N, C-alpha and C positions, 0 to 999 in steps of 0.2 A: 623176393617178397612180392605176392601179388597186390593188385589195387585194393581189394577189400581189407586185407589185414594192414596195409600202410595207412588207410583211412581210419581204422580203429586206433591205430598207434597215434595218429594226429590228434583224435578226439580225446584219447587219454592224456596226452600231453597239454592240451588246452584246458582240460579240467584240472590238472595238477597245477597249472599257471594260475587259474582262477581261486584255487584254494590258498595258494600262497599270497595272492594279492588280497584276499579277505583277511589274512593274517597281518598285513601291513608290511610284508617283505618288499624291500627295493627292487626295482627292475633288474639291476645288475646281478644281485644274489640269486634271483629267480632263474635268469638266464644261465648262470653258472651251474645251478643244481639241476635244471631240467635238460640242459644241454642243447640250447637254441640262442638265437640272437636276441638282444634287447629290442630290436625292432619288432620281432614276433610277439614279445611280452606286451609291448605297446599296443600292437593290434588287437590282441585278445582283450587287453584292458578297455579298449574303446568299443567292443562289440555291444550291442544292444542289450541294455539292462544291467550292464556290469557296473557303471559309475554309481547306480542306486543302491548297490548291495556291498560294494568295496568298503572296507573299514578304513577310517581315517587314522593316520599315524598318531599314537599317544603322546609322542614327546612334545607336541604342540600344546598340550593341554595339562600335562601332569606337573607343570611347574607353576601353575596358577592354583592356589589353595581354594578348595571348595567348588571349583568349576567341574561338572559333570563332563566325563569323556563321552562324545557322540559315538554311537555305534555304527552309523551309516552317514551317507552325505546328506540324506533328508533329515537327519537329526542334528545337522551342523549348527553352530551358532549363526544367528541373523542379526542385520542391523536393526536397531530401534526405529520405530515409526517417527517420522520427522514431523515437527510443527511448522505448518505453513501459515502465512498470513495472506488473505485473500485480498488482492488489489486489482480491481477493474474500475475503469472510468465508469461515471454515472452518465448515461446516455439519454439525451433528451431529443426527441424527433417530432414534437409538436410543431405543426406548420404555422408560421405567423411570426410576429414581432415579439421580442422579449425586452423587458426593462431590466437593466442591470443597475442595482445600487450596491456600493462597496464603501467601506471605511466611514461609516456614519458616527460611530463611537458615541451611541447614547450614554450619557445625557449631554454630550458636548456636541451635538448634531447641529447642522445649519437648516433651520426650518424652511427658509425660502428656497434652498436648493432641492429639497425633497418635495415640496409643493409643486415647483415646476416640473420636476422629472415625472410625478405621478399625473400631473395635468397632460402632459405630452403623452404618456402611456395611454390615457383614457382616450385621447383624440385619435390615436393611431390604433385603438382597439387591440392593445397588447394581449396576447394569448398567455403570457406568463411572466413571472417575476423572479429573478435570481438574486438573492441577497448574498453578496459575494464576501462575506467574511468581515470581521471586526464591526459589526452592527451595533453591539454593545461593547463598551470599554473595558468592563471587568476591572476597575481601577483597584479596588481593594483586594483583589487576588494577585496583583502584580509583584514581581520580583524586585522592581525598582522601589525608590522611596515612594511612600503613600502619603497623599495628604489627609490627615484626619478629619478635616472638614467636607471632603468629597462625598458624595452619595454613596451609600453602602450598596452591597451586592443585591440585597432585597428590593431596594429602591430602584436600581438599574432594570431589575426584572419587571417592575410596574411600568417603566418607560417603555420597554419593549413590548409589553402586551398592549399598551395604548397605541403603539406605532402599527401592530399587527391589526388591530381593530380598525384603524384608519385606512390600511391598505385594502383590507376586505370590504370596507363600506364603499370605496371608490372603485375598485376592480374585483368584484364579488366572484366572478367566473374564472379569474386567471389562475393558472397553475402556479404555485409558489415553492420554490426550492431555496433552501437555506444551507450555505456551504460554511463550514467551520473555518474561521480564521485564527491567526495566532493569538488575537485576544480572547476568542471563546476558548481555546486551548488551555488558558489559564486556570481553568477550573480542574482539569485533569492534573496538571502540575501541582496544584494547591493540595488536592486530595492525596496525591503520592508522597508529598512532603509531610502533611499535617495529619492526615487521616488515611493511611494507606488500608486499613482495615474495610473502609467504606468504598474504596475505589473497585469500580466495576459493577456495583449495584445500580439497577434501572433507575431507582429513585434519585440517585446522585449524579445521573448524566444530564448534560446541558439540555437537550431536547425535551427531556421529562420536566426538569425544574421550570423551564420557561414555557411549558404548555403549548408547544408548537403543534401537537396533534390538534388541538382544539380549533386550530385556525386552518386545518388541512395543509400543514407546511411539512414538506419532505426535508429531513436533515441528511446532509452529506459530510462525513467526518473523514478521519485518518489521511488527510491530504489527497483526497481522491480529485481527479480531473473531472470536471463537469463540461461534456460535450454539448453544446448547442448545435444540433446538426453536425456539420463539419468543422466548426469553429471550436477549438480548445479553449475552455476558460479556466484560469487558476486565481487564486487569492493573490499569490505573489511570494508566499513564504516557503513554499513547498520544497524548494531545492535546498534548503538548510545551509546556505553558504554565506552567512552574514559577515563573515570575515574576508569575503572576496571583494576587491575594490569595485566600486560601481562604474560601469563604462560611461559613454556619452550620456545616455538616459536610461531609464527603466525598460523602455520598449526594447532598445538594444540589448539589454541584459536578458530579457525574455527570449529574444531571437537566439543568442548565444547558448542559452540553456535548453530550449525546446526545440529548436531547428524546425519549427512548424508554425502554422497560423495560431497565434495565441493573443488573448486579451486578458488583462489581470489588474489588480489594484496594488495595495499594501504600501506602495512608496509615495502615494498622496501626490503624484505628479501627472499631468497629461503629456504624453508623448506618443510618437509613431516612428516605426522603422520598417523599411522595405528593402528586400534584397532578391534578385533573381537566382535560380540554380543554373547549373550548367546546361540543363535541358530547357530552360526558358521559363520554368514555373516560378511565379511571383510568391515570395513568402512574405507576409505582412504581420506585424506585431503591434499591440497598443497597450499602454498603460493608462488607466483611468485616474482622474483627480478624486479627491475625497468629498464626503458630505459633512464635514464637521468644521469646527472652529479652526481658523487658519494660524492662530497665534496662541497656542496653549502656553501655560506658565513655565512649562519645562523646555520648551523650545520656540520662543516667540519669533525668533528670526529664522526662516526656513526657505525652502524652495517649493512649498506645497501649492497646489492649485485646486 
């Protein structure tokens, strides 16, 4: 047999292999019918263009009622699109000093603490204010026992508006960022339990109800970290580990959770923790005290500061 006739025989054999592949015949049966090895069948199946036209075996689909049988690999079933929640830190790169106020719990705030903090910010020409969560108490939306004589949510809103007016008067040019704390989150949980049909409306969101945009306030929610330059700031509830025992102090807890330079509130205690890494880099964490009444009726004896 000359070289030309052998080449023709090989082409015919490959063509027959392709036809059987399109019919979904197994490699072993094709090799037996054509008279070649299974490696030859595999080689032909991998040739350019073959996977796109080769039929899929029907046995994988005919057991599922109503599912159409794909004719080619391009027609094969695909995974559904995934739902992803965007989570990126809120980055602040404004050069200068920032005033951080946390856990004021209006209307249970401490007037003197706030006045001193704002006065210091003015004297140091602060370029920004971070309202670090739990600025309003949202008492009437709480899951805990509620005092019927306490101010209603609509009254707390008036307290907050008066506070923002005060800040804008004394620091008119300062950038203002308001981070959602666990007390502000009470509105979301209330809507989910009591009025789920209203959940997600722009009109029922905290920043809209509180008219934050009228004061040029940027609102950060969904437990996002706010980075003031290279310093990570958190409210303190983001890790959702309320059943984990508290270590020596809140700052130590932040260190164990974040493993980076962090400042936060939530625990109403002033503390600091420092540890060097093996490379000599110093990691420091701080917890801030609160700006509210230190002896609330539900917890008059505590470790707050």
